[in-house]
Steps between C-alpha positions, in 0.01 A plus 500: 500500500439514877501122542844470343642776729343327795632161404854634468471647843370172646769293331768727646362433847508128481778480753265635779485265804169331442413155608592308181560128514864390477631216282532188710720185483208287610242649261221233444478482118173387344459459120325619287373741765833680524479594139245758596568825704642472839370812673675634806828505325641828376606399157412204272552420135420255224780511246517326156767502233543275206626426154244464221499411129267487221395169357673544162785324328710806564353624821492858641621516851385711787579553874218610731452620856186535701484597868218595735607660830282542814627784705337509843371835630382357832547153648143459615164591350408866530240596755257624237299196370495582134642351181628840404747527780843401375716253696745443212645650192517285189793567271584314180786484253498340162755485218561330172842468347475448121834334408447526131399862509765577768254698707395484868147625593400575859188611671348525845202555721448642846158511670344474838361148550130570487200433275532634145873545527656169606473235771648190645310177510406343835567132392138414446549490127775486243564873492822602681514866389363741241540865401388742243736539205713816488315829453387522134480123457193297519473161670666349809822350618441167682656206674305177562593153641387231249566193709846414340639845463413863438309690230616855455411792277625853446462768233584863421346654184731798510802267490321281250563168667314237706530140601267230626680186627424179676769327708519149634754406770737215411729553808402659827413656723869546592586655839776765459647439845419238774125484527474803271678731737714717289753710690594841352769607742638475857246723653221339716189437288669597166325220307209396292288189448609400147409218262528448126380296200823485321367341181154560375384384155343802344271573198278782387506822295719806461374792315760755390487775243145398403602140425366217722730196532443156643792421729642232725794473734620469857439735798637553849266609782602652840273576793637698793345666796641660812522826698877582520720393217768764436729620774578873554825478309378279219433679166388226262575155360610296210269202451544204259251234398679247280344203326767256376446269209601193714180562704660681799389851609712752690379801702754743629471847657763742628387795708727811480575765758560879487867436398387282212635186676319176529325511838324163498464218248299181462461230239281198438579214254202295393546168347302363195270312737441805737742433779663809640847576633558841672832643411742667734657827366842330478369229273417733206614820340366764261738733316379770269656493159364830351270787563218700320408866568137613479434779247205612718659560843874421464476192730785256433396135531702188478447321173638148475614270769725209567326268753706223676385207701810280523342233717248430229747527213319816377681794330259701286475827314179695549431755223206748456293422190436876463716752681228770529247311716456768761156564661457872589185594693283791398297478819766484764773762431856362526398127472707322237633154483632251232299189434571291196545157345847344485668214327728255671804351335823327583818709496559367147163608372294170522130571592415378847159667570312821558377716785417842628703763701370790711719785607374758750641802676737613225314807393506813728219494756385154389544309829202260514255597772487154669 
């Protein structure tokens, strides 16, 4: 697999001093154009998570994740004028968490962005990105803008699951930081351009174990792009996207350093009508209430959290719906992270909402290459 070996070498060299665009406080946003690829930045991703259920009297419930990454190889077009010269790598992750079956299925793709393998749209049509399905599977993964939200599709025949979903934004886009400038630390330029659709009505099909199911639910979408996000001492993050039943949404992230201490933190509280309030670290707290150890690599992840936001009268318990929701890459050795659906309750056990949590940098050699 010469391409894979080459891709790994390239990914390891992303820190080279090339002329990548930095995130800017005065970035001039333009929608819907900014839903498409913003070339010239080193990293970019379109990230979806959601809670789905079948349309039965006693519904089956699923969590899902879908992510396309654009990893820049060079900031400007290559000198050779050919569609076959690669400027970017396209990487994709997809997962389905079957809560009734208590199983978490994960798959991934990694290709050069070029004809026949995968490409990013130029904004002239609805296509944002596509790629071939994983080796051994037919079909494509795809992401399109439908005018009100996003259409997305992923499949892996070896894992025996697929989904095809249509989303419609009911709130957003929401800037995760003033004018979408999301700081990731105290170093100059350690930031990204970051916005979200924190509530998206979702419907479509999930196929799992040979059974195709009509589903509906709610999704969360993040779009980030930038060129320098993690500092030299930062090893990973804990990220929360929480949708409360009273209509509010809460995004929190905590970046950790080599000593496993919180290095930088940020939060956004979004009201039911889409107004944002950016939270200072002293206004909120996250405390782990348990842990889970991976049987695959021994990584120990936090599992369960008490989240407090006293100024808003919020004290909530965040609990994984399925402890074993770890994604372990087969294509990038050492890459493993936890990504799963969570339920939100009061300290006395009254349901308050749902969400997703992402935990990176806990497995050995799994520091995100961003």
